[in-house]
Structures are given as structure tokens and as C-alpha cells.
C-alpha positions in Angstrom: 14.6 5.7 -1.3 11.0 4.6 -1.7 10.6 3.4 1.8 12.4 6.3 3.5 11.3 9.3 1.6 8.2 8.0 -0.2 5.8 6.1 2.0 3.4 5.6 -0.9 5.7 3.7 -3.3 7.7 0.6 -2.2 10.1 -1.2 -4.5 10.7 -4.6 -2.8 13.7 -5.4 -5.0 15.1 -2.1 -6.4 16.4 -2.6 -9.9 18.3 0.5 -11.3 19.1 -1.4 -14.5 15.4 -2.1 -15.3 14.0 -0.5 -18.5 10.4 -0.5 -17.3 8.7 0.2 -14.0 5.5 -1.7 -13.0 3.4 0.1 -10.5 1.1 -2.3 -8.6 -2.1 -1.0 -6.9 -3.7 -3.4 -4.4 -7.4 -4.2 -3.8 -9.6 -3.0 -0.9 -7.9 -4.0 2.3 -4.7 -5.0 0.6 -1.2 -3.6 0.9 2.1 -3.5 -0.9 3.1 -6.9 0.4 0.6 -8.5 -2.0 3.2 -7.8 -4.7 6.4 -8.6 -2.7 7.4 -11.7 -4.7 6.4 -10.5 -8.2 9.8 -9.4 -9.3 11.0 -13.0 -8.9 8.7 -14.2 -11.7 9.0 -11.2 -14.1 11.7 -10.4 -16.7 14.8 -8.7 -15.1 14.0 -5.6 -17.2 11.0 -4.9 -15.1 11.2 -3.1 -11.7 8.1 -3.8 -9.4 7.0 -0.8 -7.4 3.9 -1.4 -5.1 1.6 1.3 -3.9 1.1 1.4 -0.1 -2.1 3.2 1.0 -2.4 4.7 4.5 -3.9 2.6 7.3 -2.2 -0.8 6.6 1.0 -2.7 7.1 3.9 -0.2 7.7 1.4 2.7 7.5 -1.0 1.2 10.1 -2.5 3.9 12.2 -2.4 6.6 9.5 -5.8 8.2 8.5 -7.7 6.3 5.8 -8.9 7.9 2.6 -12.6 7.5 1.8 -12.5 9.7 -1.4 -10.8 8.4 -4.4 -10.3 11.9 -5.9 -8.7 13.1 -2.7 -6.4 10.1 -2.7 -5.3 10.7 -6.3 -4.5 14.3 -5.6 -2.4 13.3 -2.6 -0.7 10.3 -4.2 -0.1 11.8 -7.7 2.9 14.0 -7.0 4.8 11.1 -5.3 5.2 9.6 -8.8 7.3 12.4 -10.2 10.7 10.9 -9.2 9.7 7.6 -10.8 8.8 9.0 -14.2 12.3 9.0 -15.6 11.6 5.5 -17.2 8.7 4.1 -19.2 6.2 2.6 -16.9 3.1 0.3 -16.8 0.4 -0.2 -14.1 -1.4 -3.2 -12.6 -4.5 -2.8 -10.4 -6.8 -5.3 -8.8 -10.4 -4.4 -7.9 -10.2 -0.9 -6.3 -6.6 -0.7 -7.4 -7.8 -0.8 -11.0 -9.7 2.4 -10.8 -7.0 4.1 -8.7 -4.4 3.2 -11.3 -6.7 4.5 -14.1 -7.2 7.8 -12.3 -3.4 8.1 -11.5 -2.8 7.6 -15.2 -5.1 10.5 -16.1 -3.4 12.6 -13.3 0.1 11.9 -14.7 -1.1 12.8 -18.2 -2.5 16.1 -17.0 0.3 17.2 -14.7 3.4 15.6 -16.2 2.5 14.8 -19.8 3.4 11.1 -19.1 1.2 8.0 -19.6 1.7 4.3 -18.8 2.7 2.2 -21.8 0.1 -0.3 -20.6 -2.6 -0.6 -18.0 -3.5 -4.0 -16.6 -6.9 -3.7 -14.8 -8.3 -6.7 -12.9 -11.6 -7.6 -11.3 -13.2 -4.2 -11.8 -15.9 -2.6 -14.0 -14.9 -0.1 -16.6 -14.9 3.3 -14.8 -17.8 4.7 -16.8 -20.0 1.7 -15.8 -19.9 2.2 -12.0 -23.7 2.4 -12.0 -23.8 -1.4 -12.1 -22.2 -1.7 -8.7 -24.0 -3.1 -5.7 -22.4 -1.2 -2.8 -21.6 -2.9 0.5 -19.7 -0.1 2.3 -22.9 1.2 3.9 -24.1 -2.1 5.3 -24.1 -2.9 9.0 -20.9 -4.4 10.3 -22.6 -7.8 10.5 -23.8 -7.8 6.9 -20.5 -6.2 5.7 -18.6 -9.1 7.2 -21.0 -11.6 5.5 -20.1 -10.0 2.2 -16.4 -10.3 3.0 -16.9 -14.0 3.5 -18.6 -14.3 0.1 -15.8 -12.3 -1.7 -13.2 -14.7 -0.2 -10.5 -12.0 -0.3 -10.0 -11.4 3.4 -7.9 -14.0 5.2 -9.9 -16.5 7.2 -7.4 -15.9 10.0 -8.8 -12.3 10.2 -12.4 -13.3 9.7 -12.3 -15.9 12.4 -10.6 -13.6 14.9 -13.1 -11.1 16.3 -10.5 -8.8 17.9 -8.4 -8.7 14.7 -11.4 -8.2 12.5 -12.7 -5.3 14.6 -9.2 -3.8 14.3 -9.3 -4.0 10.5 -12.9 -3.3 9.9 -12.6 0.5 9.7 -9.8 0.2 7.1 -11.8 -2.3 5.1 -15.0 -0.1 5.2 -13.0 3.0 4.2 -11.5 1.2 1.2 -14.9 0.0 0.0 -16.3 3.5 0.5 -13.5 4.9 -1.5 -14.1 2.5 -4.4 -17.9 2.5 -4.3 -18.4 6.2 -4.1 -16.1 7.0 -7.0 -17.5 9.4 -9.5 -16.3 9.0 -13.1 -15.7 12.2 -15.0 -15.5 11.9 -18.8 -12.2 12.8 -20.5 -10.3 11.8 -23.6 -9.2 8.2 -23.7 -5.7 7.3 -22.7 -3.1 6.3 -25.3 -2.0 3.5 -23.0 -2.9 0.0 -24.2 -5.3 -1.7 -21.8 -5.6 -5.4 -20.7 -8.7 -6.2 -18.6 -8.5 -9.4 -16.5 -11.3 -11.3 -14.9 -12.0 -14.5 -12.9 -14.3 -17.1 -14.4 -16.1 -17.6 -11.1 -16.2 -14.0 -10.0 -19.8 -13.3 -8.9 -19.2 -9.5 -8.6 -17.6 -8.6 -11.9 -18.6 -10.4 -15.1 -16.7 -10.7 -18.4 -19.1 -8.3 -20.0 -18.3 -5.7 -17.3 -14.6 -5.8 -18.4 -15.2 -5.1 -22.1 -16.1 -1.4 -21.9 -12.6 -0.7 -20.7 -11.7 -0.6 -24.4 -13.5 2.8 -24.6 -10.8 4.2 -22.3 -7.9 3.8 -24.8 -7.0 4.8 -28.3 -4.4 2.0 -28.1 -4.9 -1.8 -28.2 -7.3 -3.6 -25.9 -7.4 -7.2 -24.8 -9.2 -9.2 -22.2 -8.3 -12.3 -20.3 -10.1 -14.7 -18.0 -8.5 -16.8 -15.3 -9.8 -19.6 -13.1 -11.0 -18.3 -9.8 -13.3 -15.9 -8.1 -13.0 -12.2 -7.4 -9.6 -12.7 -5.9 -8.1 -14.8 -8.8 -5.0 -12.6 -8.3 -4.0 -15.1 -5.7 -5.2 -18.4 -7.2 -4.0 -17.6 -10.8 -0.9 -15.5 -9.9 1.5 -17.4 -12.2 -0.8 -17.1 -15.2 -1.3 -13.4 -14.6 2.4 -12.9 -14.4 2.9 -14.8 -17.6 0.3 -12.5 -19.3 2.1 -9.4 -18.0 5.5 -10.7 -19.1 4.2 -11.6 -22.6 2.4 -8.3 -23.0 5.5 -6.3 -22.0 8.0 -8.2 -24.1 7.6 -6.1 -27.2 8.2 -2.9 -25.1 11.3 -4.4 -23.6 12.7 -5.3 -27.0 11.9 -1.9 -28.3 13.7 -0.2 -25.4 16.9 -2.3 -25.9 
């Protein structure tokens, strides 16, 4: 269903018996495939549904979004068929703020909120003034920043033809994230867990703490070994954190 009628939401291993859906939002340049194997390491009560943005993987060639508000308005309605069960969200970097704004969209339009938001490697949305933008750099300097972030495959970075093919999508994603304008609203009721990398030179532990202002529920923060893309180097630890955090919800829903 997701792949045929809903290009935005892909469930790699559909699980109709799951009691909770986990929506996963990728980082800049990333696609739904980042989360393909997650279901193997999470409790069977959780169905993983990954968000696929235009311009990558099976949506390669589709127009990119450079405005986060426009993206949310386009993406939001596609969640409606998936709101029949309790849900939680995970986002990494750009995906964190998209997941946050989608949560606010669903609250406004469907009176539904995630049970829990897991936000990784991103400032709290009201603190975007601390960002050092790179989307407006020259291609040469932008590529240097990609090397420093260590999130883009070396296979891509070392292949000039492939890099030139992907550069417009990468720049569009960074534009989307770095030009985001936060608008004040009431905090979510969703619990929030903020995740960071101990060697992340872009987002510090202190940048994560203001996320607690965005919830009337519980807040926690976790640090993992690795840089900005600790999502890959500390995947098992992250999945353990998610599993443990959701266990109480699973027990309650039985």
C-alpha cells in the first residue's frame, strides 16, 4: 500500500499486527533505505515506516523541496491512513525538525500527536539562530563541508560524476533545513528524547537540551559515540534506546 499509493511513506516490513508505528525521517541527502533493517532489531509490536522525500532513491528525478513549510503541507495529508494506531517518530538532523513540524501539523489537522519524538543531531527548533549555514556556499566549499560532516558516502565524494548528479539534491536539502523559520506554538504533549554524538562538531549537547521546552511530557537526552552521523556508528545503541523507551507504551497497549 505504502509504495504503490503513497510514495512518501514506505514500510519495508509491513506489520499489520503491530501496536505502534515508528515513522523515521532521514537526514539531508538520505532516503528511506537508511531505515530498511531497523524492524529486525526492534520489538515485533513496532512497525517501521520510513519517509521518502522526492529526489532520491525510487523518487529520483522528482522536484526537490527547498522550503520546509511547503514540504510539511505537501507531506502531512499522506499520514492520515496511518493514524489508526498510536505512533512515534524518529528524525536525524534535518529529519528531526521535519518530524517535529509534522507532529504539529497532525495535532492541528487530525488532533493526533506522537506518543514520543526521538530527535537526533539537531538543535531545538527555537534555537536555529545558532546554525552556521552551508547551503549558500560555492560547490567547492560545500563539498569540503560534506567531507567534514562524514555523512556522505566516500564512494560519492570521490566520484565526480556521481557527486555532480547528487549535489543539487544535497544543496536543496540543506537549504530546506537551514532556512527553516520556527513559529512559536504550544508545546506538544509527546515525550521527547534528544540524541547526540559525543564527537559531533556541529551540534553540541547543550544544543539538544532546549528541546525540553517543546513538550509538556517527559524529556530525556542521550549521547552516543560518534560524530554528526552517529546514526550509523551507534545504530544498535540507538535502537536499544528506542526499544526501552517504547516498552512502557507497548505494555500499556496490550
